[in-house]
C-alpha positions in Angstrom: 5.6 -95.1 28.0 8.6 -93.5 26.4 7.4 -94.6 23.0 4.0 -92.9 23.4 5.7 -89.6 24.5 8.0 -89.8 21.4 5.0 -90.3 19.1 3.1 -87.4 20.7 6.1 -85.0 20.3 6.6 -86.1 16.7 3.0 -85.5 15.9 3.1 -82.1 17.4 6.2 -81.2 15.4 4.5 -82.4 12.2 1.4 -80.3 13.0 3.5 -77.2 13.6 5.4 -77.7 10.3 2.1 -78.1 8.4 0.7 -74.9 9.9 3.9 -73.0 9.3 3.9 -74.2 5.6 0.3 -73.1 5.2 1.0 -69.6 6.7 4.2 -69.2 4.6 2.2 -70.0 1.5 -0.5 -67.4 2.4 2.1 -64.7 3.2 3.9 -65.4 -0.1 0.7 -65.1 -2.0 -0.1 -61.8 -0.3 3.4 -60.4 -1.1 3.0 -61.5 -4.8 -0.3 -59.8 -5.0 1.1 -56.6 -3.4 3.9 -56.5 -5.9 1.4 -56.8 -8.8 -1.1 -54.3 -7.3 -1.2 -50.9 -8.9 -2.6 -48.0 -6.9 -5.6 -46.2 -8.4 -4.7 -43.1 -10.4 -5.0 -39.7 -8.6 -7.5 -37.2 -10.0 -5.8 -33.8 -10.8 -6.6 -30.5 -12.4 -4.3 -29.2 -15.1 -3.2 -26.0 -16.8 -1.3 -25.5 -20.1 2.0 -23.6 -20.1 1.4 -20.5 -22.3 3.4 -17.6 -23.6 2.3 -14.0 -22.7 3.5 -10.5 -23.1 4.0 -8.9 -19.7 4.5 -5.3 -19.1 7.9 -4.6 -17.5 7.4 -3.1 -14.0 9.6 -2.1 -11.1 8.0 -2.8 -7.7 8.5 -1.1 -4.4 6.8 -0.3 -1.1 5.7 3.3 -0.8 4.0 5.6 1.7 1.2 8.0 1.0 1.5 11.7 1.8 -0.9 14.6 1.4 -0.2 17.2 -1.3 -0.9 19.7 1.5 -1.3 18.7 5.1 -1.0 20.8 8.3 -2.1 20.8 11.9 -4.1 24.1 12.3 -2.9 25.8 15.5 -3.5 29.0 17.4 -1.3 31.9 16.4 -2.0 33.8 19.7 -3.1 32.9 23.2 -6.8 33.3 23.9 -10.1 31.7 24.9 -12.2 29.8 22.4 -15.6 31.4 22.0 -16.9 29.9 18.8 -16.3 26.7 16.8 -17.5 26.7 13.2 -16.6 23.3 11.9 -17.5 19.6 12.4 -14.9 16.9 12.7 -14.2 15.1 9.4 -15.9 17.8 7.3 -14.8 19.2 4.0 -13.8 22.9 4.1 -12.6 25.5 1.6 -9.8 28.0 1.8 -10.8 30.9 4.0 -13.6 29.1 5.9 -13.7 30.1 9.6 -12.8 27.3 11.9 -12.5 28.9 15.4 -13.0 32.3 16.9 -11.1 33.4 20.0 -12.1 36.0 22.4 -11.3 39.5 20.9 -13.5 41.6 23.2 -10.4 43.4 24.6 -9.0 44.2 21.2 -12.3 45.3 19.9 -12.6 47.7 22.8 -9.2 49.2 22.1 -9.7 49.5 18.3 -12.1 52.5 18.3 -9.6 54.6 20.4 -6.7 53.6 18.2 -8.6 54.5 15.1 -9.6 57.9 16.6 -6.0 58.6 17.4 -5.0 57.7 13.8 -7.8 60.0 12.5 -6.6 62.9 14.7 -3.0 62.3 13.7 -4.0 62.3 10.0 -5.8 65.6 10.5 -2.8 67.2 12.1 -0.5 65.9 9.4 -2.7 67.3 6.6 -3.0 70.6 8.3 0.7 71.0 8.9 1.3 69.9 5.3 -0.8 73.0 4.2 1.0 75.4 6.6 4.5 74.1 6.0 5.0 76.0 2.6 3.8 79.2 4.3 6.4 78.8 7.0 3.6 78.8 9.7 5.0 75.5 11.1 8.5 74.3 11.1 9.8 71.3 9.3 10.4 69.6 12.6 6.8 70.1 13.6 5.7 68.6 10.3 8.0 65.6 10.7 6.7 65.0 14.2 3.1 65.1 12.9 3.9 62.6 10.2 5.6 60.3 12.7 2.7 60.6 15.1 0.2 59.6 12.3 2.3 56.6 11.2 2.6 55.5 14.9 -1.2 55.8 15.5 -2.0 54.0 12.2 0.4 51.2 13.1 -1.2 50.8 16.5 -4.7 50.5 14.9 -3.4 48.0 12.3 -1.7 46.0 15.1 -5.1 45.6 16.9 -6.8 44.7 13.6 -4.1 42.0 12.9 -4.6 40.6 16.4 -8.3 40.3 15.9 -7.7 38.7 12.5 -5.3 36.2 13.9 -7.8 35.2 16.6 -10.2 34.3 13.8 -8.6 31.1 12.6 -9.4 30.1 9.0 -8.7 27.1 6.8 -5.4 27.8 4.9 -6.5 25.7 1.9 -9.2 23.3 0.6 -9.2 19.9 2.3 -10.7 17.6 4.8 -10.6 18.2 8.5 -9.6 15.7 11.1 -10.9 15.3 14.7 -11.5 18.4 16.7 -9.0 19.0 19.5 -10.5 22.0 21.2 -13.6 22.8 23.1 -15.6 26.0 23.8 -14.2 28.0 26.6 -10.8 26.4 26.4 -7.8 28.6 26.9 -5.4 28.2 24.0 -1.7 29.0 24.2 0.3 30.0 21.2 0.9 26.9 19.0 -1.8 24.7 20.5 -3.3 22.3 18.0 -6.9 22.8 16.9 -7.5 20.3 14.1 -5.6 18.6 11.3 -6.3 19.6 7.7 -5.4 17.3 4.7 -5.8 17.8 1.0 -6.6 14.3 -0.2 -7.2 14.6 -3.9 -4.7 14.3 -5.5 -2.4 12.5 -3.2 1.4 11.8 -3.3 3.0 8.4 -3.0 6.7 8.4 -2.0 8.9 5.3 -2.7 12.5 4.4 -3.5 14.1 2.2 -6.2 17.7 1.0 -6.5 20.2 3.2 -8.3 20.7 0.6 -11.0 17.2 1.5 -12.3 17.9 5.3 -12.7 18.6 4.9 -16.4 15.0 3.6 -17.0 13.2 6.1 -14.8 11.9 9.5 -15.8 9.0 11.8 -15.2 5.5 10.8 -16.4 6.1 7.0 -16.2 2.8 5.3 -15.2 2.4 4.1 -11.6 -0.1 1.6 -10.2 -0.8 1.6 -6.5 -2.5 -1.2 -4.5 -2.9 -1.7 -0.8 -3.8 -4.6 1.5 -6.3 -2.3 3.2 -8.2 -2.0 -0.1 -8.2 -5.4 -1.8 -9.0 -5.3 -5.4 -8.6 -1.5 -5.7 -5.8 -0.2 -7.9 -5.1 3.5 -8.3 -3.3 5.0 -11.3 -0.9 7.9 -11.4 2.4 9.1 -12.8 5.9 10.0 -11.5 6.0 13.7 -10.9 9.4 14.1 -9.1 12.7 12.4 -8.7 15.2 13.2 -6.0 18.5 14.4 -7.6 20.4 12.8 -4.8 21.0 9.0 -4.3 20.9 7.9 -0.6 24.5 7.2 0.4 23.4 4.5 2.8 20.9 2.5 0.8 22.0 3.5 -2.8 18.3 4.1 -3.6 16.8 7.1 -5.3 13.6 8.5 -3.9 10.7 9.2 -6.3 7.3 10.8 -5.9 4.1 10.0 -7.9 0.9 11.9 -8.0 -2.3 9.8 -7.8 -6.0 10.6 -8.3 -8.0 10.0 -5.1 -11.5 11.1 -5.9 -13.1 8.7 -3.5 -10.6 9.7 -0.8 -10.0 6.0 0.0 -6.3 6.5 0.1 -5.2 8.3 3.2 -1.8 9.9 4.2 0.4 7.6 6.2 -0.8 4.3 4.5 1.8 1.8 3.2 1.1 0.8 -0.4 2.5 -1.5 -3.1 3.9 0.5 -6.0 4.5 -0.8 -9.6 6.2 1.5 -12.1 5.3 0.6 -15.6 8.2 0.6 -18.2 7.5 1.2 -21.9 9.0 -2.2 -23.0 7.2 -5.5 -22.7 8.7 -9.0 -22.2 7.7 -12.4 -23.5 7.3 -14.9 -20.6 6.1 -18.4 -20.0 3.4 -18.4 -17.3 1.8 -21.1 -15.1 -0.5 -21.0 -12.1 1.4 -20.3 -8.9 -0.5 -23.0 -7.1 1.0 -25.6 -9.5 4.5 -25.1 -8.1 6.0 -27.4 -5.4 8.2 -25.1 -3.4 11.2 -26.8 -1.7 14.6 -25.6 -0.2 16.5 -27.7 -2.8 14.6 -26.3 -5.8 11.1 -25.5 -7.1 9.4 -28.0 -9.3 6.2 -28.7 -11.2 4.5 -32.0 -12.3 4.2 -32.4 -16.1 1.5 -34.7 -17.5 3.0 -37.2 -19.9 1.7 -40.4 -21.6 2.3 -43.7 -19.8 4.7 -45.6 -22.0 5.0 -48.6 -19.7 1.3 -49.4 -19.8 -1.3 -49.0 -22.5 -2.9 -45.6 -22.3 -3.2 -43.5 -19.2 -1.2 -40.5 -17.9 1.6 -40.3 -15.4 3.5 -37.5 -13.7 7.0 -36.3 -14.5 8.5 -34.0 -11.8 10.3 -31.2 -13.5 12.5 -28.6 -11.7 12.0 -25.0 -12.8 13.4 -21.6 -12.3 10.8 -18.9 -11.4 10.6 -15.3 -12.3 8.1 -12.5 -11.4 4.7 -13.3 -9.9 1.6 -11.5 -10.9 -1.9 -12.3 -9.6 -2.5 -16.0 -9.7 0.4 -16.6 -12.2 4.1 -16.9 -12.0 6.6 -16.6 -14.8 9.0 -19.5 -15.5 12.4 -18.7 -17.0 13.5 -22.3 -17.5 12.3 -25.9 -17.1 9.1 -26.1 -19.2 8.0 -25.4 -22.7 5.0 -23.8 -24.3 2.0 -26.2 -24.6 3.1 -28.6 -21.9 0.3 -29.7 -19.5 1.1 -29.4 -15.8 -0.8 -30.1 -12.6 -2.3 -26.8 -11.4 -3.3 -27.6 -7.8 -2.4 -30.0 -5.0 1.2 -30.6 -6.1 2.3 -31.2 -2.5 0.5 -34.6 -2.4 1.9 -36.0 -5.7 5.0 -38.0 -6.6 7.1 -38.6 -9.6 5.7 -41.4 -11.9 2.3 -41.5 -10.3 -0.7 -42.3 -12.5 -3.3 -39.6 -12.8 -6.7 -38.8 -14.2 -7.4 -35.3 -15.5 -10.6 -33.7 -14.3 -10.8 -29.9 -14.7 -14.4 -29.5 -13.7 -13.3 -28.2 -10.2 -10.3 -26.2 -11.5 -10.3 -22.7 -10.0 -10.2 -19.7 -12.4 -6.7 -18.1 -12.6 -6.5 -14.4 -13.2 -3.8 -11.8 -13.6 -5.8 -9.3 -11.4 -7.9 -11.4 -9.1 -10.5 -9.8 -6.9 -11.7 -11.4 -3.7 -15.4 -12.5 -3.7 -16.0 -11.2 -0.2 -14.8 -7.6 -0.3 
């Protein structure tokens, strides 16, 4: 009985050893194949590092202001009896905007004019009689004073009537109406805003270190996120003689054409001041840069020296400069003519085999315009 149990146990051990040997052989074969297996090459798009002449520019964030802009308000208290403008309309200097009730002043004006006429008659008559000593000098002086007072009273009434006829002080575009017919206005109550939009000012600041390169008539280019793809041109027309003691910046003002009135006062814009000198830079697509806290890098396409033919990646750290449109300048790390990966750098690794296919490469431009404006 014991002999049979021993033989059974021994047979089981032998069977387990055989199965373990077979499995170990299979695993070893799989490991060996895994070591020899080469992953398929990644398909990438590429761009060539090239040298370009870029215009030197100083950039800043600016704010648009109207050359002339006011809130038209009532000079005197009175009731609105006539509104002669539409909200948002274009007006010219002198156009009537609002009329206030002047019935009381118009009723007083004929009496004041009659008094002035009578006082003038008395003054002229006394002027003829004064040389003949018919009237005294005091009487003549009193007649002159009475005339001047009567004329002043009539002119005061005319001025009141004129002030209650509110006109546009300059050419421009009106805002939204803030009064209604029959409304009682107090002195200083707002009626409507008026802005002169063409040309328009852009105010911005630059560091004091740049003062030596700044002067009047330098070209300025203005863009805004509110108007993608639209760039307005202008020139510097004024520089503040004082440097801000807190920020050490100098304030500048440029005048821009705004024929379509697309730029509006109060908008924030991006300002680029063009300098007369140009700089030679190496440029690559900005999408080809792998940004990282420890340093920015690109993947350069090189020949595979370990295997016959093919291309592999070499990760190269770079130092970046100014960015313009779809491109970024490189100050060090690459050379002219090198081929780099232009898109999808985040999914690549150093030494990886690649295949170049530029059929789906996006177009890179210095001044890109969105397709869906």
